[in-house]
N, C-alpha and C positions, 0 to 999 in steps of 0.2 A: 478515462484517471490507471494509471498505471498501478500494478498490483503490488502493492507496500512488501518488499522480502523481509521477512522476521528473522533471518540468520544474517548480520553482516559481513560473514568472510565466502557468503556465496552467494552470487548472484546471475538470477534467471534465467539459462541462456540456452532456451532447449530449439531450435532451429527445427528439428524436424518435427514441430506441433505448429509451429509458422503456417497460418493460412490453410489448417486444416477445417477441415467443415465436417464439425459434428453429426447431421442432420443425415451426411450422404454415409459416413460412418455406422452411423445405426440402421442402417435401412441399407448395408450392402448383401451382397447373394452368399458371402461367410454367415450373417448373420440371421437372414432367412434363412438355410439350413438347417444351422442349428436349432433353431426359435421353432422350428418345424417340427424336429425329435423331442424338443422340450414338450411342446403341445401333446405329444401324442404319449408322451410320457405320465404327464398328470391327466391326460382325458380331457384336454382341453382344444380340442381340433376342433370341437363346431360350437365352436363360442361367438363367432364370428356369423352364423349362419343365419338367417332372417325370417324362416318358415318352420313350424313347426311339425312333429311329425306326421298330423293331417291333410299335410298339405299349406294349411293357413299362414297369414300374413301373423307375424308375432304383433301384439300390441303395445303399446308405447307407455308406463307409469302404471301400470294396473289396468289400462283397456285394453278392451273384451280383442279378442285374435279378428285377424279379417278373415272370409272367407275369400280365397284365392281365384279369382275365374279359371286361370289355365293348371294346364299339368306341372307339378311339381317332380322333378324328377329324384331320385332316391339321396343323391349323392348332394343332392342340395335344403336338404331336410336333417333338424336337430333329430336323433335318436333318443325317446323316452326314456328307454333303457338301456343302460352301459357299462358295458364289463369293464373295469379299466386294467385290463390285462397288461399292459406296459409297466404302470405302479408294481403287479402282483411282481414280473419277472425280475425285477430288479430289486423291488425290495428281499426275493426271494435270493439272490444273489448274493446280495450285501452281507446277510445274515448268515448265510453258510460261511461265507469267505470272511469276513472280517465284523462279526459276531462278538459280542460279550464271550462266550466259549471258544472264541477261533481268532480272540486279539493272540498277536506272536508278543514274544517274551524280546527284550534290548539286550540283547550283552555286548557286552566288549571286552575280548580277548587279550588278558595281559594290564588288564587297566582296573580297577577298580573303581578307584577316584570316577573315571570319565564314565563308567556303566550307571554308577549312583547319581551322576550330573543329568544323566540324559534319563533316565526314570525320574528325577526330578522336573524335569520341564517338562517329558509328557504328561505329569501328572497336572504339574500347576497350568497348563496351556491347554488339557481336557482333548487332547492329542485323538484321542481315541475317538470320540463322539465326532470331531472334525474331520478327520479322515474318513466315517461313515457316513459322514453327510456329501462330504467331498465324495464320495463312490458313488453311492446315487444319482448328484444329479451327473457325472462320469457316464455312469449307466444309459440314463437314457438321452447325453446328446455326443458324447464320445470323448471327451477329454472333462479333466478333473483339474485344479488350478486351486491352489492353498499359496496362503503368504504368512511371512513372519513377524513380528514387531514385540519391543519391550517398552511398557508404558507403564512408570511408575516404579520399575524394578519388576513386575509381572510379565513372562512372558506368554503373548495374543499368537494363536492360529486362526485366523477369516479366511473362511469359503467366499468362492467367488464364482459366478455364473461366466462358463467359457465365453460363451457368445457376446458379451462385455467386453473381452479384453484381446488385448490385440497385438499381438511383437511387434515390437518399433524395430529391434533388434537383436540377433541369436548371440549368446555366450558360445556355443557350442550346438550346431543345429542339429546331431546326429544323435545327441544325448538331451535333447530338448532344455539345455539350462538354458534361461534367460540374462540379457543385458540392460534391455530396458523394453517394457510392458505401458500400455496406457489401457487403462480402466476407464468405460465411456458408456452412459445408458440414460435416455429417456425418461421421465415419469411426470408426472402432475401433481401439481400440489394447489391451495387455494390461498389466493392474496388479496388483500383488500384496495382497490382502487377506488377511489372518490368514496369512502366509506362504505362501496360492496362489495361482497364474497365474489371473486372470480374466479375462476379455475384453469392455470394456465401451464402449458409446459416451460419444462427446466432440462437441464442437462447435466448429470452429475459426473466428473472426470478426477481422477487422480492417476498418478505417474511415479513411477521409480525405474531405477537404474543403479546399478552398483556403487553408487556413490549418496544420491539422493533422493527423496520424496515429497514429491508434493502435490497437497490438497485443493483445490478449488472449492471458494464456496458455489452456491447455488448461480448455473448458470444459465441464464437469460434465451429463449431460443433464437434470439434477435442474433445477440453475440457468435451463438454456433453455428448460424446457419453464414455469415458471412465471414469467420475463421480468425476473429478480432480476438477469441475468447481469453485467450492463456495472456494476452498482456491487459486486458479491458476489466477483467475480474478478479477480484482481490485470490491472494495463493497464501498458501502457509508452505513453506518450505525447509526441509530439515534435512543437515546430515547424519544419516544412519551410522554410520562409520561400521557396518557390518563386515565390509572387504568382498560382498559378494549382492547380484539381483535379490531381494526375498522372498523373491515371486519364484515357484514350481510349478509346473505345467507338466501333466504325465495324461499320456496318452489309457483311455480305457483297456483295450485292445489293440496289439499294435497294426500302426501302420506305417511301414517307413516311407510313404510316397508322399505324406500328408501331415500337415498339422496335425489335424484333429484326429484322433483314434477310430475305432469301430462302435458302435451303441451296443448296446445288449438286445437294443430292438428294430435291428437296421435291416431294413427290405420287407419288416410287419406292417406297417400304417397301414395299407389297402387290406388285409387281413383282417385288423383290429376294427376296421370302418364295416364289413360285411357281418362282421360276429354281431355290431349292435346293430346293423341292419335286421338282419334275423330273426334276433329277440326281441326286437323292438314292434316288429310285424305278426313274428307268436302272439306277445301281449295283446297286442291289438287283437288277434283275432281272437285268441282264448273271450277277451276280455267282452268282446261283440257276440260270442257265443251266450253267455250268460244273460243279455239281451236282444233277444233275438226279434226277425220284424216278421210280422204277422201276413200271412198272405192268404188274402180273400179271393177263391175261385170263382172270379165273375166277372161282368164287363168292364174291362178300364176305363168306360165311359160315364161308370157308375159312382167312381173315385169324386169326392166332392170337395178336393184340393190337389194340391200337391204335393206326390210322395213322396215320405220319407221314411228314413230305417229310424230300427228301437223299438221299446217299449212304450207303447201309447201311438207309434203309426201302423199303416197299413198296406198293402198294396192287394188291387183287384184283379184277380183272373177266375176265368170260368170254370165250372166245375167243383168248387168247394175254398173251404179256409186251411191254411196249416201251417203253422212256423218254419220258417224256412232259419237255416244254423246252416255254418260252415262243416266240412266235414272235419272231423279229429283228425285223419290220415294228414292232412297238407300242416297240421301244425305237430305233429309230430316227426315227419320227414323233416320238417324248417327246425328243430330244435335238436334233431340227431346231426344234420348238417353243423349245426352252431357248434355242440361240443367235437365234432371232428375238428373243426378248422381251431376251438382255441386247444383240442391237441398237437394237433401241425404247427401251433405258433409256441407252443412250452418245448414240444422237441428240437423246433430250429434255432429258439435258445437257451438248448441244452437244462431247462429247468423240469426237476421229477418233483409232481405233488404226490404226495404220501398218501394213500385210501387206506385208511383204520380198519375196515370191514376185512379189506385184504392183506393186511400185517397180520392180522390175529390177535389175540389178546393179550400173551405172554411175550415178554422180552427175546427182539433179537438179536442175536452177536453181531458186533461190530462190524466183522466180516460181512455180513450175510450184509448190513444196511451198504455198505461200501458198495458191493454189485446192486443193490438194487439204488442206490444213487451216483452209479459211474459216469452215468453223462453229466449230472451234474458236475462233480469233484471233480472231472477233468476241465470242465469249465471255471471252475475257484480257482484250481488249480493256476490259469491264465490267468484272471483276475489278482491270485496274489503276488504272480510276478511283478506286476506291473504296479500294484500300490502296495506293495511292499516295498520296492523300489523309492517310491513316496515319501514313507514313513523314515528311512531309513536316510533321503534327503533332503529332509527337514529337519531333525534332528541332528546330522552333524551340520547346516547349515547354521543352527540355533548354540549348538557345541560350541562351534567355530567364532561367530558373531561374542559369545559371551567372554570368549577368553582373550577376544579384542577390546570390546567395551571397558571388561573389567568392573573394578566400583569406583570410576573414577567421578568425578564430581557431575550431578546430572544436568540438564540443561531445564527449559520450561518447556508447560506442555499446552500445546497450541488447542485448540477446540473451535471445528467449521460452526457454521449454521445447521450444519444436518447435524450435529454431536459425533462427528469423527473427531479421534483425539491423538495427534503423534506427537512425541517429546525432541529434542534438542538433545542430544548425546545420552543420549539411554543409558541406564544399565540395566544389571538383572539382580535382584536380590531374593532368591531361594529360602524357603524356611529351613531350618536347621536339622540336621541329622541325626535323629537320635539313637543311639547301638544298644545292646543290651551287651556287660561286661562280665566276667567274675572277680568277685574281689576275695581277697584271699580270707578265711575266716580263722580261728586261731586252730589249738593243737588237735581238740577232740571236736573241730566244729567244721563242714563241710565248708564248702566255699559259695558266697551268695552272690545274686547279681545285683546290677545298679542300672540306671539310666544314665548315659554319658552324652552330651551334647557335644556336635562339633557343626563347624560350618564346612560346607561342601566348595570343594573345586572343582573344575573343568577334566581335570588331568590332563594327559597328553596325547592321547592316542586316538586317531581316525576311524576305525575301523570298526564299524558298529555290524554284528553280525542280527537278523533274525532268527528266534527257533519258534516253527508253527505246532499247534497242540493238532492233533488228529481230527479230524472231522466228526468220527462217532466215539464215544469211550466206551472203553469196551463194558459187557454186561456182569456181574458176578458170575457166570458160568465160564465166561472165557477168565477172570483172573483165575479160576476154581482151573480151571485146563492148565494155562500156564505156568503157577506151581507147582502144580502135579506132574509135567511133564519137564521142568528145569529142576524138580528134587528128582527125580528120576534117573537124569541124565549125568547128574552131579558125580564125577568120580566114575565113568564108563566112559562117556562119551566130549563132556567137557568140564573144563575147573570150576571151581565155586564162584570165584570172578565172574565167571561168564554167563550164570546162571545168577546173579544180583544187575549185573547188566541188562541182561534180559528181562526182567520183571520190573524195573527200576524206573520207569515210565509210568507203570502200574500204581504203585503208593509213592510215588511223587519222591524219591531217590535223587537228587542230581551228582551226588560226589561216593562215588560208588567204592575208589579205596578206599574211603571213610569210615563209610557203612559195614566193608569187608572188616577193616578194622575194629568196628565197633563190636559185629557177629564176635569177631572170634574172641573180644574181652567178655564179653557177656557170657558165651559159653566155659571158658576160664573159670568166670565166677560159682556158671552153675557145678561145674567142674569139682571145686573147693568148698561149696556149699555141702555137697551130695558126701564129699567129703566127711565134713565137721558132722553131718548127719551120721555117717557111720560108726564116725568114732563116737558119739554120743548113745550110739545103741548099742556099743560091743561094751563102751561100761555101764553100761545099766543092765546089760547082763551079767556081767562079771559080778555085780553088786547083789545080781537078784542070787545066782549062783553060788556065793558065799552064805549068804544069810540063809541058804537050805540047807548048808553043811550046818551050820551051826544050830 
């Protein structure tokens, strides 16, 4: 059955998708490479192994594990102790580069309306949380993918797994600007066949280009494999009118020779495995020492049964009886090696883990912390370049789209069987802007402020800039030293304006010239008040002197 077209002005004609077998796309070399990195980022690389750490075959549905007759190598066993180093590295870098205290301020120099509009778009779409999520995914596999849309007037930003997204055509390959992209993945869901619940495989497919967005209902595995899915399964196609493909591709760390960037954990997968193997082995050895095996120094032939290890079991040996335990030196050596490998991984990834006992109880200066975390700061500087560019591109795309779609009559909203919503002819509706404005009072009354509500407009400029905060805020001692140094230097080596500019970031000053003007006004008022006090004191002294003469 042909797919019904819900947009009568657009006929679904996507030659690149005809005959495309989704099962081959979802199992290709790129998918496998990115999926492996994702597994190490989430510490899921052992899920497919069928033997536990003791070498026993794992049971099914609560059944007991089966003792395997042959030797199972360590690489084929599931570690029972796992140190999720991948998650640690990725989360620490994300928090330092793009955390709540590290999020940049968006500015549009020379266009206050566009700047306010961009900030409203970022707030309403929860851009900060979405970019942080995209950065965590990109840190794992090397590529972050974001898209935006307007549904019911509200801006939405969605995060996508890079391994599920396939560029069909680039608008600018060097700048990683997409013209066509297809998102595909396989999943399982329960369906009812003749009244019986059955688990079956389906495929999800979503397509964007510079004019249209198309979403398909769940695609049966048969249609995905024979390549007829694009026309045989119901689809929802809409013209978005954004003027560009609303999907944005960003490399985690730059690699100009590949589509996908460099992961935070690139080349560390086998080292992660060795750490988990050592931790599992030392844990097992330590537990075994708690439950030692009795050695009976007598003839082995007097052993009444098969020899087993552990409490309640015994080994017969001539010469007496004693408990057999593992030597603690082997366990200690393995733990030291595991810790050394952990330090190697952190150093390679540029992650510094602070040790409170070494840092001391008193507050550290910002400069001291920066020197301590210098490798991590350098790594985060690279990440800020990549993801700062992503933030600017997404906001600029939404800003341009808002100017194009305007506030015309919106089209219908379509909902797929999976609950995904897309809109025909979307519009943008942002909350109004509330500003404080001075309301003049009477002759003897000072001016008061009132709330003024105005509609937001997208402005005209596209020149977005980001202002990044420092990684470490100055301590009170830092602030005191800065103020003292600038105060002493005023009039000798620097001007008052330079001193204000030097300490502006500490006190949250954004307009140095205005701050200087207000400071001069306050000082003039102080001089005037001091003069009035002197005059009053002189009048009082004169009255007192006159009374004494009388």
